[in-house]
N, C-alpha and C positions, 0 to 999 in steps of 0.2 A: 413563490415556491418554497416549501418547507423542506430543507435539506435532510432532516432526520427521518423523513418518509421515503427518501430515495433509496431504491434497492442497492445502487452502487455504493452509497454511503454506509448503509447497514452492513454490507459484505466487507467493505474496507475496515470497518470497526471490528468485525469478527477477526480479520487478519491481524489487526493490532493486538487483540487479546491473545491470539495464538502465539504471536511473537513474544509478548511479555511472559506468557507461561513457559515457553521453551527457553527463553534467555535467562530465566532465573537459575538454570542449571549450569550456565557457562562458568568457566573459571573466574575467580575474583580478579585476576590480573587483566581480564578482558573488559572490566567494568568501564574503563575510559577509552577502550579501543572498539572492538567489533560490537560489543553490546550497546554502547552509546550510539554508534553510527547506525546500527539497525533500528534502534528505537526511534531515532530522529527521522529516518527514512519512512518508517511505518506510520508514525504520527502525521507526517506530511501528507500522506495519501488522503485520509478522510478530511483533514483540515483544509486542503485545497479544494476538495469537492464542496465543502461547506462554504468556502469563500466565494465560489461561483454564484451562489444564490444572492449575493450582494452586488453583483456586477451589472452594469447597464447594457452592455452590448454583447452580441454573440462572439465577436472577435476577442473581447476580454475574457469571456467565459472559456473559450477554447484554449487560450493561453494558460489559464490556471489548471485546466484539465490535462494539458500536456505536462505541466509541472508534476501533477499527481501521477501521471503515467510514468514519467521519468523516475520518480521515487519508487514506484512499484517494481520497475526493472532493476533498480539499484538494490532493493531489498531482496529480490529473487537471487541476484548474484551473491549477496551476503549470506543467504541461506545455503547456497552451494558451498561457500567457504566454511561455514559452520559445520556442514556435513564432512567436508574434507578434513577438518581439524578434530572431528569426532566429538564436537560439542553437542550434537544432536544425533539421534539414531535414524536409520532409514525410514522407519515408520513415521516418525515425527516429520521428517522431511517430506514424505509423500502427502501427508495431511496438509501441511503448509503449502506445498506446491499446487495441490488441488484448489486451495482457497485463492492462491495467487492467480491461477488460470481463470477462476470465476470472476475475480476482480478485473482482470485484463479484458475479458469479453464484455462485461458491463461498462467499463470505462470507455472502451473503443466504440461501443454502441452510443454512448452519451456524446462522445466527440463527434461522431458521424451525424447524429441528430442536429447538433448545433452548427455543423458545417453546412447543412442544408438550409439553414436560416440566413446564411450570409448572402 
């Protein structure tokens, strides 16, 4: 399976790009705080999806998909915090939240597919 052709990976990559674009505007004092934490969580999402392609069993695959999903929820929370701190505006938040919801649906579908293989 070629991970770069998976819709879930493509959409997660779009989410990473949205995060990088919006976090460029965060205050400099957040560089090693929220900005760094958000970037690590975002990068983890498509990275763990890609890692799935090298796994031998459905059980291993599901494990890495769950890690990816956990990072997605972590990132969602961090975007709420960025909105609370006024680091992003409501429009940016809505765009990102829509992309997060897309990724959640695709990732949950992918997890359910592999659960049926067990």
